[in-house]
N, C-alpha and C positions, 0 to 999 in steps of 0.2 A: 431557476429553471421552471418552465411552465408545468403546471399540474396536469396529469393525464386526464383526458375526458373519461366519463364513466363507461363501464361495460354496457349499461342499459342503452345509452345513446348509440354506442357502437353497434350493438345488436339490432336496434331499430333501423339504423341506416342500411345495414347489410340485408336485413329482411325486406326492406322496401326495394332495394336493388334487385333482389332475387324475384320479387313479385312484379318486376318491371314497371315500377311506379314512376320511373323517370330515368334520365341519364345521370351519370355521376355528377355532372355540373348542376343539374336541376336539384338533385338530392342535397348537394352541398348548400345551395341557396335555401332550400326548404328547412334544413335542420340547423342552419346558421354556423356551418363549419366551412373550412376551405376545401377547394377542389382537391388539393394535394392530400389532405387528410383522408378524404373518401377514397382516393386512388391508393393511398398507402394501406388502409385497412382492408380494402378489397384484395390487394396483392398479398397481404399477410394471410387472409382467409384462404386464398387459393393455395398458398404454400403450406399452411399448417392444417387446413381443413376445419378450423375452429373459429367461431365468431368472437369469442372472448379474447381479451388481451393475453398474449403469451408472456409468461414471466421472463423478465430479462435476466440474462446470465451475467456473471461477473466479468468485467472488462479487464483485459490484460492477462499476462501469464501468472500462474500461481507462484508464490514466493518459494524460493529454495530454502529459506530459513524456517523449517518446520519446528515444532516443539522439541523434537529429538535433537536437532542441530543446535538449537538455543541451549538445551541442557548440556550438550557437549562443550559449547563455549563457556558456559558457567562453570563446569567441572574443571576445564583447563585453567581458568583464571583462579579457581580455588586452590589448585595445586601449585600454580606458578603465577602469582599476581602481577609480575612485571612484564608479561608478554606484550609485545607491541601488536598493533593492528596488522602489520605485514606478516608477523609470525603466526598470528591467528589465521590469517588468510591462507598461508602455506599449509597449516594443519587441516584447514577445511578442504583444501584442494586434495590432500591425502585421503580424505574420506569421500571424495567425488563431488564435493560442492564447490562450484566455481563462483567467485564473487570478487568484486573490486575492493580495494582497501577502504575506500570511502563508504561502501555499503556495509562492510563489517563494522565500521565506526558508528554508522547510523543505527544498526541493529543493537549494538551495545548500549547506545544512548536510550533506545526504546525500552531496553531491558532494565534501565536504571543503573547501568554500570558505567563508571567514569574511568577514563584512561589517563587522567591527569593527576598529579600529586595534589593533595589538599593543602591549601594555604593556611588552614586553621590548625595544622599540626605544629607542635613546638619546634623551634629551630634546632639544628644539630648542635649538640653540646661539645663536639670535638673542636679544640682550639686550632685555628689555622695558623701556619707559620707564615712569616712575612718574607719578602724577597731576600732579605739579608740572612734568613734562617732563624731569626729570633721569634719567640712566641708572641702572638698578638694579644694585647690585653683585653680587647673587647670580645665578648662572646656573641656569636650570631652572625 
């Protein structure tokens, strides 16, 4: 993304425009910027009344997953570690937070919580019976 031009240049262009030192096209040529840039900053100045760059706001809606909601998720998983993402989604809906199952999974991964069983755990020591009912000799 292009780096924004300095506030100094912006102010010099707008001051020259206010002193009627030329049209927007002439000022664009004089200061080495595009006509659209001069048009845009003039429009922003009329709208805000300020020559300096207006700080940009955050784009998009705020996340529903606040720190309190994340703490709730963490608490529910401490109490009952085998909750599925769908069950967590239902619990969140009960508290007024609507989210898709995939978004719940995404937030859990961001929090460092995994919903899959670890393959590094030792295998189950329970001996499985065979189809005929006999005990299997191999463990695992």
